C-alpha positions in Angstrom: 109.4 52.8 221.6 105.9 51.7 222.3 103.2 51.3 219.7 100.4 53.4 220.5 96.4 52.7 218.7 93.1 54.3 219.2 90.2 53.0 218.9 87.0 54.3 218.4 83.3 53.2 218.7 80.8 55.3 217.2 76.7 55.1 216.7 75.6 58.3 215.0 78.3 60.5 215.7 78.3 62.6 212.6 77.7 65.6 214.5 80.8 65.3 216.4 83.3 62.3 214.8 85.3 64.6 212.4 86.2 67.3 215.2 87.1 64.5 217.8 89.7 62.6 215.0 90.9 65.6 214.2 91.8 66.7 217.5 93.7 63.4 217.9 95.8 63.9 214.5 96.8 67.2 215.1 97.2 67.7 219.0 98.0 63.8 220.1 100.1 61.3 218.7 99.6 57.6 218.0 100.7 55.1 215.2 97.1 54.3 214.4 93.6 55.3 214.5 90.3 52.7 214.2 86.8 53.9 214.1 84.1 51.2 214.2 81.1 52.4 213.1 78.2 50.9 214.5 75.6 50.7 212.1 75.0 54.5 211.8 72.6 56.0 209.9 74.3 59.3 209.8 77.2 59.1 207.4 79.6 58.8 210.4 81.8 56.0 208.8 82.2 58.3 205.5 83.2 61.6 207.8 85.6 59.0 209.4 87.3 58.2 206.4 89.5 61.5 206.5 91.0 61.2 209.6 91.5 58.0 210.5 93.7 54.6 209.3 91.2 52.2 209.3 87.2 52.1 209.4 84.9 49.0 209.9 81.1 49.4 209.2 78.7 47.0 210.6 75.4 46.8 208.4 73.3 47.1 211.7 73.9 48.4 215.5 75.8 45.3 216.8 76.7 47.2 220.5 79.5 49.2 221.9 81.1 46.0 223.2 81.2 44.0 220.1 82.6 47.5 218.3 85.3 47.6 221.1 86.0 44.0 220.4 86.3 44.2 216.4 88.8 47.5 216.8 91.2 46.4 219.8 91.8 42.6 217.9 92.5 45.2 214.7 95.2 47.4 216.7 98.4 46.6 216.4 99.7 48.8 219.0 101.1 47.8 222.7 98.6 49.8 223.9 95.4 50.5 223.0 93.5 53.7 224.1 89.8 53.1 224.1 87.7 56.6 223.3 84.9 58.0 222.5 83.5 59.4 219.5 81.9 62.5 220.5 84.8 63.8 222.8 85.0 66.7 219.9 88.7 69.0 220.7 88.4 67.7 224.0 90.1 64.4 222.8 93.7 66.1 222.6 93.7 65.5 226.4 94.3 61.7 225.5 98.3 62.2 225.8 97.4 62.9 229.8 95.3 59.2 229.8 98.3 57.6 228.1 101.2 58.8 230.1 100.8 56.4 233.4 101.0 53.4 231.4 103.8 54.4 229.1 105.9 55.1 232.2 105.1 52.0 233.6 102.7 53.3 236.6 99.9 51.4 235.6 98.8 48.7 233.4 95.3 50.0 232.7 94.3 53.9 232.9 90.8 55.1 233.1 89.9 58.7 232.4 87.7 60.4 235.4 86.3 63.2 234.1 84.7 67.0 235.4 81.6 67.1 237.0 79.0 66.9 234.6 77.8 70.8 233.9 73.9 69.5 234.8 72.5 66.7 237.0 70.5 64.3 235.0 68.9 60.8 236.7 69.9 60.0 240.4 73.1 58.0 239.5 72.0 55.0 240.0 73.8 53.2 237.2 76.8 54.7 238.5 76.4 53.9 242.1 75.5 50.1 241.2 78.9 49.7 239.0 80.7 51.4 241.8 79.3 48.9 244.6 79.9 45.9 242.2 83.1 47.0 241.3 83.7 47.2 245.6 82.0 43.9 246.5 83.7 42.1 243.7 87.4 43.5 244.0 87.9 45.8 246.9 89.0 48.8 244.5 86.6 51.9 244.7 85.9 53.4 241.8 85.9 57.2 240.6 84.7 56.5 237.1 83.4 53.1 237.0 81.7 53.9 233.7 84.2 55.7 231.9 84.5 54.7 228.3 88.2 56.5 228.3 90.9 54.3 228.7 94.5 53.3 228.2 95.1 49.7 227.9 97.9 47.2 228.1 97.6 45.3 225.0 98.7 41.9 226.9 95.2 42.7 229.5 92.7 42.3 226.2 94.4 39.5 224.5 94.4 37.5 228.4 90.5 38.7 229.0 90.1 37.1 225.6 86.4 38.7 224.9 84.9 42.0 226.1 81.4 42.1 227.3 78.6 43.1 225.9 76.6 46.5 225.8 76.9 49.0 228.8 78.4 47.0 230.9 81.7 46.6 229.2 83.5 48.8 230.9 82.3 47.7 234.3 83.3 43.9 232.7 87.0 45.4 231.9 87.7 46.8 234.9 87.0 43.6 237.2 88.6 41.2 234.9 91.6 43.4 234.8 91.7 43.8 238.6 91.0 40.3 239.1 94.1 38.9 236.7 96.3 41.4 239.3 96.7 44.2 237.1 97.4 47.6 238.0 94.2 49.9 237.3 94.6 53.6 238.1 92.3 56.4 237.7 93.3 59.6 236.3 91.7 63.0 236.0 91.6 64.3 232.3 89.6 67.3 231.2 87.6 65.2 228.6 84.1 66.8 227.7 81.2 64.6 226.1 77.6 64.7 225.3 75.4 64.5 228.6 72.3 62.4 228.6 69.3 65.0 230.1 66.1 64.8 232.2 64.1 63.6 229.3 62.6 60.3 228.0 65.2 59.4 225.9 67.6 59.7 228.9 65.9 57.9 231.0 65.5 55.0 228.5 69.3 55.3 228.2 70.3 55.2 232.1 67.9 52.3 232.1 69.5 50.6 229.6 72.5 51.1 231.4 71.7 49.8 234.9 70.4 46.3 233.2 72.9 45.7 231.3 75.4 46.7 234.4 73.1 44.7 236.5 73.9 41.6 233.9 77.7 41.9 234.0 77.8 41.9 237.4 75.9 39.0 238.2 78.4 37.4 235.6 81.3 38.2 237.0 80.0 37.3 240.8 79.1 33.7 239.2 82.8 33.6 237.3 84.0 34.4 240.4 82.4 31.5 242.2 83.2 29.1 239.9 86.6 30.0 239.7 86.4 29.6 243.4 85.0 26.3 243.6 87.2 25.1 240.5 90.4 26.3 242.7 
């Protein structure tokens, strides 16, 4: 039987991390639960200790990509699940995301979440990610920015190092597809915090857009380099 590790990067998720981890422990089976506290100042790491097998704490915020990189390298599972810390009780739905990987229907399963309750922003970051992935791989991603994924460890080992910041999901999708792995999108009833139509929300989406642009440019350059060398 394949062993499953869950890796959760968390930054100031003190209001949600307890419910998220409890749902995983009580309603979803995994052999290992790892939380990477990415420089939180609200006690996230301390709260996580009650439920997690391992809590790694960064003294300063180093970004989601670095947190995920640290977590999966410490994980011992054959399948590594990447989940966000703000899923709360809906984290129990992770079984639906894991199933197709365990059944060998795909190598990486990506969760497609229900539509947001409130429409925020203009969809520029998601649109950029969608078109970029299609341009580089031909894959039509419905959820190009989804951070909820179940991945065979082999993929992560071949990738070596994940992209940094908000470009990590896009980079992971592109790299996996280019390497010939099977990527499947799975509807899962996860729910998490939504960014609003306020200044923090616009700032977040702006940073996300810039990070995705950088990642796509880097993947385009890598693809051209491989073509020239090949």
